[in-house]
N, C-alpha and C positions, 0 to 999 in steps of 0.2 A: 293456807300455807303456800309459800312460793314453790313452784315446781323445781325439782332438783336440778334440772339442767340450767335453770336461770338463777340459782342461788348465788349470792355474793359470798365473799370471804366471811363477812360478819354473820351471815345466815348460818354457814357451816360451823363456825366457831361457837355460835350460840347453841346449836344442836349438839356439838361436841361436849359443851359444858353440861348439858342436860342429860346426856345418855352415856358418856364415856367416863370411866373411872378417873378420878382426880389423881390417882397414883401414877398415871402415865403422864410424863412431862412432854408438853408439846409447844411448838413455837407459834408465831403469828401466821406462818405460811400455810396456805391451803392450795395444794397442787392440782392443777388441771391437766397438765401435759409435761412431758420431758423428752428431750432428744439430745443425744451427744453429751455436751457439757453444759446444757441449759435446761432450766426448769421454769415453767410458766404457771402463774397463779390464776385464780378464777377471774380476775379482772384483766388478764392478758399481759400482765407485767412479767418480764423475763429476767431471770437471775442466772449469773454464772455460778456453776456448782463446784465448790471446793470442799464439799462434804461427802457426796457420793452415797447418801443413805448410810453413813458411818462405814465407809470403805467397801461398799458392795458394788460399785460401778467402775471397776478398773478399766473395763472395755467401753464405758460410756452408756448412757441411757439408750435403750432400744437398739442395741448393737445389731446390725443387720443380720449376720449369721445366726444370732440367738433368736431373733424374731422369726426368721424363716424356719428354724428347727422346731420352735414351739408350735407354729402353725401346722407343720407336717405331723408332729406327734398328736396334736389335738384332733386331727382328722382320723386317728387310729383308736386311741383310748386315752383316758385321763388318769385312771387309777386301777391298780391291780392288787397292790401289796406284794412285795417280792417274796414273802413267805407263803403266798397263796398261788402265785403264778410268776415264773421267771420271765423277765423281759429284757430285750437286747440293750436298751439305753443304759440300764443299770450296769450290765456287764461291760459295756463299752467305756463307760466312765471309769470303772475300776481298772480296765486295761490301760487307759491313758495315765491314770494315777500311778500305775506300776511302772510305766515307761519313764515317767517324770520323777519317780521317787528318789529322794536323796538319802534314803534310809540304809542302814547297814544290813548286809546279808542278801541272799538270793531270793528270787521268787516272791516279790512283794504282793500282798493282797490288801484289800480294803473292805470296809463296811461304810455304807452311806447313811447319813442321819439328816435331821432337819436343820440343826443350828450348831454354832460353834460350842455353845454350852453343852449340848447333848453329846457332841463329839468328844469334848474334853472328859466328860463323865464316863463315856465308853472307853476312852483311852486308859483311864484309871482302872476300870473293870478288867480290861484285857491285861494290864500290867499286874494286877493282883492275881488273876488266874494263872498267868505265866510264871510268876515268881513264888506264889504261895505266901506272899507277905502283905501286910495291911497298910503300912504307912506311906504317906505321900509328902513330898517336900515341894514347896512353892517359894516364891521370892517377893521381896518388897516391891511395891509398885505394880504387881501383877493384876491383870484382869483376865479371868477365865470363864465368866458367865454368871448367870443369876439363879440357877437351880440351887437346891440346898448344898450339894457338895461343891459345885463351882463357885457359889457365893462365899462359902467358907474359904475356898482357895484364893478368892479375890482380896486384894489388899487396899480396900478403901471403905470406910464405914458409911459415910453419907455420900450418895443416897442408897447404896447397894445393900448394906448389912444392918443398918440401924433398925431395931425393933423386930428383927426376923429370927433371932436366936431361939433355942439353942442350936449350935452349929454342928456339923458333922465331925466325928472324932477322927483321930489319927492323921490330921493335917498339920504340918509344921512349916514354919516360915524362916527363911534365911535371907541375909542381905543380898542385894543385887548391885552390880557396879553402876555408879551414877557419878561420873567424874565432875560434872558441874557442881554437884553437892558434896564433893570431897570423898566419895566412896570409890576406891580403886578395885582392880581385880584381886589384889592380895587381901584387901580388907574383906571383900565378899567371901573369898575362900576361907579366910580365917574365921569368919562368922559361921560358915557351914561346918567347919571343924569343931567349933565350940558347940554348935547345935548337936552334933553327934556325941559330945561329952555330957551335955546338960539336959537334953530333952528327949532324944530318940536314938536307939541303937541302930546303926546303919544296916545291920543284918536283918532288921525288920522293915526296911524301906523298900517298897515295890518300885517306885519311880520318882523322878523329879520332873516337873513341868516348867518350861522356860520359854518365854517369847523372845526371839532374837532381837526384835525391836518392840519394846513394851508399848502397847497402843494406848489404852485408856490411862495408863500410868504416866504418860507424858512424852510418847515417841522417843523413848530412851533406848538407843541402840546399845547392845552389849559391846563391851570393850573387845578389841581384836583377838585377845588371847583367852577370854573367859570361857566361851563355849567349849573349846578344846580341853582346857584344864578341868572344867566341870565334867566333861565326858570321861576324862581319865580317872577322876574321883569315883564316878559312877561305876566304871569297869572294875576298879579295885574292890568294890563292895558288892558287885553283882546287882547294881541298881539300874533300871532302865531309864534312858534319857528320852523324854517326850518333848518334841519340838512343836510348840503351839504357834501355828502360822495362820490363824484365822484372819487376822488383819494384815499381816506382813507378807502373806503369800500371793500367789497368782499374779506374779509380775510386778507387785507393788514397789519393790526396791530395785527393779531393773534386772533381776534374776527371777526365774520361776519361783524359787523359794529363797527367803532371806538368808537361811542357814548356808546357802551356797557361797555367800561372801566370806565365810569363815573357813580357814584351812583346817584340814584333818578332823572334820566333825561329820560323823554319820549317825544321826539319831536312830534310836530303836523304833520309835513311832513318830509319825507326822500327823498333826491335826490341821485340817484345812476347812475353810468355810467362806462366808461372806461373798466375795466376788466370784467364787467358783461357779455359782449358779446364774451369773449374768443378770441378777435381779430377782431370781426366784430362790426360795429357801432350799439350801443344800449345804451339807458339811460332810466330812469324811475323816476316818482314821485309817492310816496306811502304815504297813510294817511288814517285816519278813514273815513268811508263812508260818514258821514255828510259833511265833507269838500270836498271830491273828487266828491260828487254829487251836490255840490253847483253851479257848472257851468251847465247851461242848455245844452241839447243835441245839438251837433254841435259846441259848444264853444271851445272844445279841439279837437286836431287831427293833421293830417298831412299825406301826401301821402305815405311816406316810413316809418313813425314811427312804430316800432315793425315789421320790415320786417321778413317774415317767417324764412329765414336762420339765421338771428340774434337771433330770439327767440329760435330756435332749439338749437343753440349754448349756449344760456343763461340757458336753462333748464339743460344742461349737466354741466355747470359751477356751478350753484346754488346747484345742487344735490351733486357735489363734495365738495364744500367748506363748506357745512353744516356738513360734517362728522367730528366727534370728532378727528379722526386720522389726517385729513388734518390740522385742526386748532392747534392740538398739535404739529405737525411738524412745522407749521408757528411760533408758540410761541418759540419752541426750536431754530429755525433759528434766531429769534430776540435776544434771549439771547446770542447765540454764536457770532452773528454779533456785538452786543453791546460791548461785552468783547473785541473783536478784535479791534474795533474802539477806545475804551478807551486806549488800548495799543498804537495804532498809535498816538493818541493825546498826550500821555505822552512823546513820542519821537519827536514830531514835535511842537515846540513852536508857529508856525504859525497858528495852529488850536486853535480856541478860545473855541469851545464847541462841544461836541457830544450830540445830542438830537434826540428825536422821540418817537414813541410809538410802542412797539413790533418790528417787522422787518421793519417798516417804519422809516428809520434812515437817519441822515445827519450829515455832518461836517460843522460848520460855521467857516470860516477863520477869523482870527483876523482883517485883513485889510479890510476896507469897500470900496472895489473896485472890479470890475469884473475881473481885469487883472490876479490875482493869480489863481482864480478859473478856468479861461479860459485856463491858462497854464497847470493846472493839468488835465483838461479834454483832452487837446490836447496830453499831454504826455501819458495819459492812452490809447488814441486811437492808438498812435504809438506802444504801447506795446501789443495791442490786447484786450483792455477793453473799453466797451461803458459806458460812464458816462454822467450825466446831471448836470448842475448848476441851481441854482434858488435863490430866495431871492430878496428883494427890491433893494439891492445893487449888486446883481449877485455874491455874495461871499460865497454861500453855495453849497456844493457838496452833492447831494441827491443820495441815493442808492435804487434802485428798482429792485433787482434781483427777478426772479420767486420764488414763495414760494415752488416750487418743485425742486429747484436747488440741485444737488448732492453735498455732502460735499467736494469732490475733486475739483469740479468746483468753489465752493465758496472759497476754499483755493487758487486756481489759480487766481481768480479775486482779492482777497485781497492782494496777493503778488504783482500783477501788480499795484494795487492802492497805495501800499506803495512806490513802485518805482516812480510812477507818482507824488506823494506828494513830494518826495525828489527832483525830477527834477523841479516841478512847484513852490515849495516854496524856492528854492535855491536863494541866492543873496539878 
C-alpha cells in the first residue's frame, strides 16, 4: 500500500469508496492544504475557493488570529465539557455574542452547540419551554439542518428527506417571498394567514424560524418589508421570532448579522454557526435572558458543545468581524461582486437573475433543472474554481468567497466563472 503522505488523489478516492458511506456526497477534490482564498489538492494544483466549506470560511482558510488562538488553547487543554468544568473561552464567546446581539430585550445570553442543525433544534426547545406551546412554523425554500426535527423543517425532499420519514410532528410550512418566482410579501403573509385558518391555531405556535437570506434554498433574500411585517404578526399572537443566521451571519452580508439590513426587526432568538468557528465546529443560540433561562438547569447541553478550541477560534473571529474595517471591506466586496455578476448576466441569457445581500450573492439559471448548474460547477472545477449550486431545483450558483479575498484572486475567480458559464450554458 502507498504510504499516506505519498498517496495521489486517485489513491484517496479509492479508499474513500471502500471505507466511507456512499450516503455522503463528495466531489473529485482531495484537499492537501488551504490558505486564505485558495485550496491545494494532493497533486499541488491550486483552486480559488468560492465555496468556503459551504460558508464556513468568511475570514478565509487558516485565518492568522484563529490559528494563533487555537495553538494557545491547545497548549492548555482540549476538552472539559462545560457541564463538568467551566472554562473561559466558552464564557468569552457568549460575552461577544451578547455584545453583538441584534435580539430584542436586555441581557442577552447564549448556549453553544456543535452545528447549525443542533442550534436550530435547541432554539425550538427554548421557544417551546418559554411559551408552553408545541408548534413551529417554517417557510418554503428553508434549510435548517439534517436532524429529525430540522430535516422536517427543511423544504427540500431530495436529497435531504427522501426515505427518512416519518417526520417530527407540529411543524407547519408557509410561503416565503421569492419575487423572481412571483411570490410577493403580501402573497407570503396571505399564505401565513391561511395557514392559521386551515392548519394550525396561532395560539399553539411557539416560534417561526426564518433565514433572512435563504441559503440552500437559493440565496433568496427576504423582501425589505417581510421580516418586520412577520415580526408584527408574531407579536400579535405571542409567537417567538427565530432568526436563522447559520449561513448569512458572521459578516457574510456586510453586516455582522443579515437581519441588521432590515429596519425595525429585533428577533427573539438568533441562531449562528458555520463561519463563527473559523473552520472549527461551533454554533450558538442567543436571546434575552428570560427566554434563555426558561429551560431548567440540565435541559440544554451536550458533551462537545462549545469545545474549548472552537471557542478560542470564535473569539478571534468575532473580534475580527466586528471591526468597522472588516465590515467595510465586506461591503465593498459585495458591491464589486454584484457589478461583475450583473455584467455576466447581461452577456449570458441563460442567467435569469442575480440576487443576494451584500457579498452573499448567487446566479439563478433560467432553466429549472440541476443539469446546467452542475455543468457550470464541473466546468469551473476543471478551470481551478470551487463553486456550489443550491436551490429547490438545483439551478442556482452561489458564491461564498472569503470576505478577506484579495482583489486579484477575486478577478481570477470571476474570470474562471465566466469561462465556466460559457461552457456550462452552451448548447
